[in-house]
N, C-alpha and C positions, 0 to 999 in steps of 0.2 A: 794922576799919581803926582805927589808932591815930593820935594827934595829932602823932607825932614824924616829921619829915622831916628829911633831911640832904642837902646837896649837897657835893661834893668839888671845890674850886675850883683852877684852875690859877694860881699866884702869881708864878712865876718860870720863866726858861728854863734848860735844861741848860747847864752851863758847865765842861767839855764833859759831864761825866757826869749821869745821871738819878738823883736822889736823892729820898727821901720829903719832904724839907723843901720841894720845889717845890710842894707840894700843902697845901691847908688845908681840912679838913672844917668846914662851916659849918651851923648849924641854919637851917632855912627853914620857912615855912608852907606847909602842904599847898595847892597851887594850886586854885582854883575851876574848875568845869567849865561851859562855855558851850554853847549849841546847837551841834551838830555836833562836839562834842568827847567825849573820854572820859579817865578818869583810870587810869593804869597804876601798879600797885605792882610795883616791880621786885623779882624773885626771885633772877636770876642775872645777873652782869656777866661779860663776857669781858675778859681781859687778853691783848693781842697784841703781839708784838715791833714791828709797826709803829707803835705808840704812840711810840716814841722819835723817830720822824719827824714825828709829829702835833704834837709840843710843840715842835720846834726852831724857832729864829728864822726861818731861811730857808725860804721856800715849798718844799714837796716836790710831791707829786702832789695835794695838797689844801691849802686854806688853813690855816695854823696855828691851833690852838686859842688864842682870844684870852685874855690874862692877865685874870684876875678872872672868868673864865666857868667853868661846870661842865665838867669833863674829859669829853671825847668817848668813847663806848664803845657796843658791841653789847650788847644785853640780851635776856633773856627775862622776862616779867612777865605779871600778872594784871589783867584790867579789872576794877576794883572799884566804879565809877561811870561812868555812861554816859548821854549825850545824843545819842548817835550810832547810828543804826539798824543799821549795818554791823558794829558792835563791842559786842554785849550784855555786861551784867555776867557775869563767869565766863569770857570768852574768854581763851585764852592767846596771847600775841602775841610774836613775836621782831621787835624793832626796834632803834632808836638813841635810846634815852632818856638814855644817858651816865650819869655818876657820880652818880646820884640814887636816892633811896629811893621817891619819888613823882614822876611827870611827866604832864602833860596833852598829849594828842595829838589831832590831827584826822584821823590815818591817814596823813599825808603821810611820816611817819618810821617807819613800820611796814613791815617787809619781808615778813612772812607771818603767817598764823594757824597755830598748832602743835596738832597732835592729840596731846593727852597720853596716848591710849591706845596710841599706836604705840611710844613708847620714853620713858625719862625725859626731862623737858622740857629739861634741861640739854644734851642732845644736839643741840638747834636751834642751840647754839653751837659745836658740834664736828663729830662725824661726819654728822650730818644738818643741817648749817649751813654757816657761812662756811668753816670749815677743810675740810669735805669738799668743799665746792664748789670751793675754791681748788685743792685737790689734783686733782679731776677735770679742771677746765678745762686746767691746767698740764700734767698727764700724757696725758689722753685726746684733747684737742683740739689741744694745741700739739705735744706729743712723739709722739703717734700711735703707740704701741708695737705691735709684731706679737709674736705668740706665738713664744716661744723667744728673744726679744731680752732684752739686759741692761739693767735700768733701775738707775741710781744716784741716790740722793737724800741730800742732807745734812740735818742736824738731824733724823735718821731716826727717833728716839723722840719727837718733838715731835707737837703736834697735827696739823700738816699732813703732816710727813714720814711718820708712821706710816701716814697714810690713803693716801699715795702708794704705800708699799710694798705695802699691802693690796690697793689696786686694781690694781697691777701683777701681783700673784698671781693675782687673780681673771681677769685677761686672759690668763694663761698665760705669763707673762714670769719671768725670773730677777731677783730683787729684792735689792739690796745696799745697804746704808745706811752712813753715816758719821755717829757720835754721839760723845758725850763721857762717859766713865765706864763702868765694867764692869756696873753695874746697868742701864745704858740699853742696853748691848749684848745683855744677857740678855733685856730686854724685847723688843727688835727680833727676836730669834731665837725665844724661847719663847711670847711673847704675839702678836707681829704677824706672824709667819710668814715673816720674811726668810730667803733663802738664805744670806747672809753679812752681817756686821756688823763695822765697824772703829771701835776706839776711838782717836780721833785724839789724845787727851791722853796715851795710853800708847804711842803708836807713833813710834818715833824716825824713820822714813822712810814717809811717808804714800804716796809713789810705789809703793815696794815693796808695801806692803800693799794697794793697789789692784790692783797686778798679779797679787797672789794670789787676790784676791777676784774679779776680773773677768778671768779668763784669756783670755777670747775678746773683749776690749776693752769699750767702752761704747756702746751704741747710743742710749739716752736719758738725760739728766742733767737732774735737776730740782734746782736750786740755790737754797738759802735762806740762804747764808753769804756766798758770795764769797771773796776774799783767797786763801790758799794752797790752800784745798780746791777752789776752782774752777780755780785754775793747774794743780794735779796731775791733776785729773779731765780737763781739757781736752787735756792731753798724751796721753791714752789713748782719746780717742774714735774710733770706727770711720768708714769712709766713709759718707756719709749720716747721720750723727749728729743727732739734735735735742736742743736744749737750751733748757729753759725756766728763766728768771730770775725767781723769785718774792720773793726777799729778799736783803739784804746785811748781815745781822746781824753778820758778822765784820768789817766795815769801817765807819769812820766815815761818817756822811751828808754832812758837809760839814767841810773842802773835800773835793772828789772826790780820791781817792788815785790815785797813778801806780803801775802794776805791769806785769806782762808783758802785751803787747798781742796779743789772739787773732787778729788778722787773718790771719796766715799760716796758722795751724793750721785756721781755718774754711775757707780757701781750699784747701789741699791735701786736706782731708777732706770737701770739698763739703758742710759741715755748716750747719745752720740754727740760729741763737740768737734767741730772742724773750723780751722781758720782757713781763709782763702784770699786771693788777690785776683781782681779782674784780669790783671795783666797776663796771668796764666791761662786765660780763656779766650785769647785773641784769635786762635785758630777758628773759633766758632763765632766771632763777633758778629758777622753779617747776619747769621741765622738768628742771634738772640736780638738784634735790633729789628729784624723783620718780625718777630713775635711781638716785641713791644709796640711796633707800628700797628699791627692788628688790634692790640688792646687800645691804642690811642685813637684809631679810627671808629672803634665801638664806643668811645665816650668815657672810658674809665679813668682818664688821667686829668688832674689838675695840678697847677704848679705856681710856685711863687719865684720871682727873681729879685735878688738883692744887687742892684747895679751900681758900680762905682765908675764914674766917667774919667777917663785919662789914664794912660800906662804908668805915668809918674805917680799916680796915686794908689797903685797896686800894693806896694809894702804895707800902708796904713790900713788897706782893706784887708790884707791877710791877717793883721794883728786883731782886727775886729772880729773877724771870722773865728779865730782861735780862741777868743774871749767868749764866744757864743752870742754876739751882739747882732749877728746877721738874722734876716727874716726871709728864708728861702735860699735858693741856689745863689752862692756868691760869684758874681761875674764883673769883669772889668770890660767896659766898652772901649775898646782901642781905637776904633775907627766907625764911620758911618756905615750902616747895612749898604749893600750894593742896590 
């Protein structure tokens, strides 16, 4: 263990864009460990599109990160000092230590213990972590796809979208993705096994492209974007379609935009639309990860990682993610794997 610690603090709110200047890396002492606590050396930090909402001034589904406080984030780390019987030194944990190199925990901000023998520990933040669990809840439990149905997902080459497509294929569905750029289309088709993928950036008429990719209509739609992609997909849903709203990265968080109203289409197609947050399903997190682990062991999952080295570079990496310039799960390597 070194004597160097670092926190990345949130100093300002987006106005309206997220920029690296909103954050400030600050040296900090390594915190002391009291009885019932343990010290986590953060190894991996997850970057997520939801962070845009976490730092906005208006409250979203969670209280905004306070100015002057370390940025919130999901992490994987190693217990390097412990006065807690449940977390001995050497334990690998996935938790919410935020943008720090070292953090003290009493276990309340730990989501689970990670088995380093199962898969690379970084996957506890992706296919065998929050991204995989988000895909599973939205697709399996909300959309409830049946074999042979067409599943459409936006941001299909992303950490969540790619999992949606792969889980859909494992369940015997036709998997169609919307993504941005030829490289991401190839990733959807060649790596993640989608049946079809649409490059919305190179498509003059998204509706026509969806007609070609989904000739039998859309039975399940897992949306991470909103805006035009949502509008064009909704025009093509089948009777009894199910729609899971996971994100709205294609729209400003505030003020709420005005667009086509889905009421009529939901009515005539007798469709069901539901928004969800994986945070609401933490009481079943272990069971969800166990099911994902079964699929992983059966060889159903492939994944990409877009890795930035150094915690001090996390702000620029977040800006890059929000601009859609990442390729795969956005991670910051804060320290060396144990």
